[in-house]
N, C-alpha and C positions, 0 to 999 in steps of 0.2 A: 503495499500498500505504501509506505514511504516512496521508492521509487517511483510510482504514479505520481504522486504530489508533482516531485521535481521537473516531471518529464512534465506534465501538465503547464509551470511555471515555467520551466525554457518553451512552450511552445505559444503562450501567452505574449512572453520577451516577441520568440519572433514575428510573430501575427502583429503585433503593435507597431514593432519596427517597417515591416511593411505598406502596412496603412499611414503612414507616419512622410514613407517616400514619396507612395505614389497619391496618396489624396492629399496629404499637409494637413500639418495639425494648426489650428485657431494660431494665430502670434500670441495669443493667451498666454498658450501651453508653454513659450521658451522663455528659457532665466534668458537676461539681456544685460549684458557688461557694455561701458559704453569709458571711451580714457576719451579728454578733453583738454587742449592745446590753452588753457589759459595763463602760459607765462607769460609779464607785462616786454613793454616795448617790441611789438610783432614779431618777436626768438621764435623760428622752430626749433621742434625738439625729432626723434629721435625714438623707436619702440621699435621692440617685439618679442608677442604674447603667444604663448604655445601652454599646451598643457602637456599630460604624458602618450598623447595618440593624435592630437594638431597642431601642429606648428601653420598658425596664422601670417605670419613674413616680415619681414623687416622692412619699415617703410618712416616716411617724412611726414608728422601732421604741421603746418602752419598754422601759425597762431589764428585761436579761437576754432578750428577746426575741430571732428569729431571719429571716431573710429569707435564703431559696434559691430560686435556678432550678438549670434542667439543660440542657444544651445539648451539639450536637456539633459537636465542631470541626470546621473546614469542611479541603477535602482542601491546602489550599492554605496552610497551617502560621501561615496570619495571622488565626486569630479574638484579636479586643481585645474585653475589659471593662473597664470605668474606674466606679470611682464617684466624687460630688460627697457628703462627710459637712459636715453642721455641727452642731453641739453650744454650747453653752454657754463650753466650750474655745478656740470659731475651728473654723477647716476645716480637711478636707485632700478631699484629692482623692490619686485610687490609683490604676495600670494593678491589676486583681484576677483577672487570667485574660492571660496574654501565650504564646504557641507559641514564639514569641522571645527570652523572656528565660528567669531562672531558677526561673520557677515552678514548672518542673518537681521539683527540686529539691527542695522544701515542700510539693509537695504530690501526690508521686508518680505524677505522668501520670493527673489523675483527678479527686481535689476537693478545693477551695480552701474550708480555713476563716479568716476574717478575724474577728479580736475588734477592737471599739473600746473604748479605755478612756485615761484621763486623761490618757495619756502621747501617743498619737494609733493610729495602724491598722497593729497586730498582726497575720502572714500566723502560721497555726498550723503549724509541721516540725512533718509525718507522722510525719517517723520519730526526732525524739527528744518530741513533743507539747508542746512549750512552744510558747510566743509568740515571736516575733520582730518588733524595732520596723521597720517596713518607711519610717512619716514621721510628724514630731512633725505640733502643730495650726501652722497657719497665723493672723496677726491676721484675724478673720471681715471684719472692718469693708473688708479690701480686696480682700475678695471680694463686697461686696455683698448678700450674701443672709443672714434673720437666721436666727438661730438658732434652735430648737423651744422655746415656752413649757413653764415645769415646769408640770403637775399636778398 
């Protein structure tokens, strides 16, 4: 009987993933993460965001531009995304979504918005609408990656 239960669970996962691809899930079923360049003086930033399974690429965000992606957290509650960010102010690496941390408090179980400022990386607390500084800039020279050139 136990084996039957596991087979049914696996079948349900496969079927739900097929429907997600074929029919498309409503946007409200996804979790969204947004990175926003709020650096002063029209400065660009460079970012690379990824999970264990998905590398979302390496790109430049001009001032006030955003980068957003969506996903469905896995059933094992182990989904994790992080971003490496470089600017004239230095380097910062931060988890931007995790099911095992306090992100649900700030993101209200759904959408995480991150503001990159001259102070570092800030999560926007959806309950109060204000940024909360999570990580300050580090010395970029230690990380071995250049900041984007100003344009």
